[in-house]
N, C-alpha and C positions, 0 to 999 in steps of 0.2 A: 443776913444781908449779903448780896452778891458783891463781888469785887468792884464791879462797875458802880453799884449803888454807894459803896463806901467811898470810892474816889469822887463821886459827884457830891457826896455830903462834905467831904474835906474841902472840895473846891468852893462850895457855898460858904462854909465857915471861914475860909481864907478871904473870900470876897467881903464878908462881914467885917473881918479884921482890917482889911484895907480901908473900908469906909470909916471904921472907928478911928483908925490912925489919922485919916484925913480930917475928921471932926476934931480930934485932939490937937492936930497941928494948927487949926484955926484958933484954938484956945490958948496954946502955950507959945505959939510963934514958930518960926523956922530955924531953930537952933541946932546945934550939933547933935544933941540927943535924939531929937525927932527925925533928923536925917538918917541917923543910924537905924532907928526903928523902921523907917520907910525902906531903907536898903535891905533890912532883914526880911521884910514882907515881900519885897521884889525877889529876893533869893528863894524864899519859900514858894513863890509862884513858879519860878523857873524849875525848881526841884520837883514840884508836883507835876508840871508838864512832862518832865523826863520820866517820872514814875508812871504816869498814864501811858506814855508812849511805849515803855518797856512792858507794861502789864497787858496792853492790848495786842502786842505782837507775839505773845506767848510767854509761858512761865520760864523757859530757859533761853529766851532770846538774848543775844549778846553775850551769853556765857558759853564758854567752851570748856568741856571737861578736860582736865589735865591728867594724863595717865600717871599713876603712881607705881613706881617699881620698887618692890620690896627687896632689900639686900640682906642676905643672911650673913651674920658675923659669927665665925666659929669661936667656941669657948677655949679652944686649944691655945697654948701660949705661942707667941710669935717667936720666930727664929732669932736668936740673939745676934747672929751675924748681920742682920738688917741694920742694927744700931752701932756697928763696930766703929765707924769713922764719924759718927754723929757727935756734934758738940752743941750744947745749949748752955752757954755761959759757964762752961766748966763741968756741967753735970754729966756730960757724956765722955769726958776725957778719962784716960786711964788713971791719972793722978788725982782726979777729983777737983782740980784747980783750973781756973781759966788761963789760957796761954798768955 
């Protein structure tokens, strides 16, 4: 099946779901639970519309490639003088105690 065929099939199934929820609402009444289900079907319909829009405008539409820069980190030990004045709650102090 092509992408367009798949999207059309999903749209038909969603239409069937909306009709079923409508029939269910007439049987159980308009309570909180059925309103939530109705809201969920509305969200599905909106999401499907967005999906169809992005699918028909191309596979990479709306997506921008972010360049990834590789950074090489040397295995050589750091210069100890970099940490000479650093203190992390006493760990970097010469005495080993917090000031």
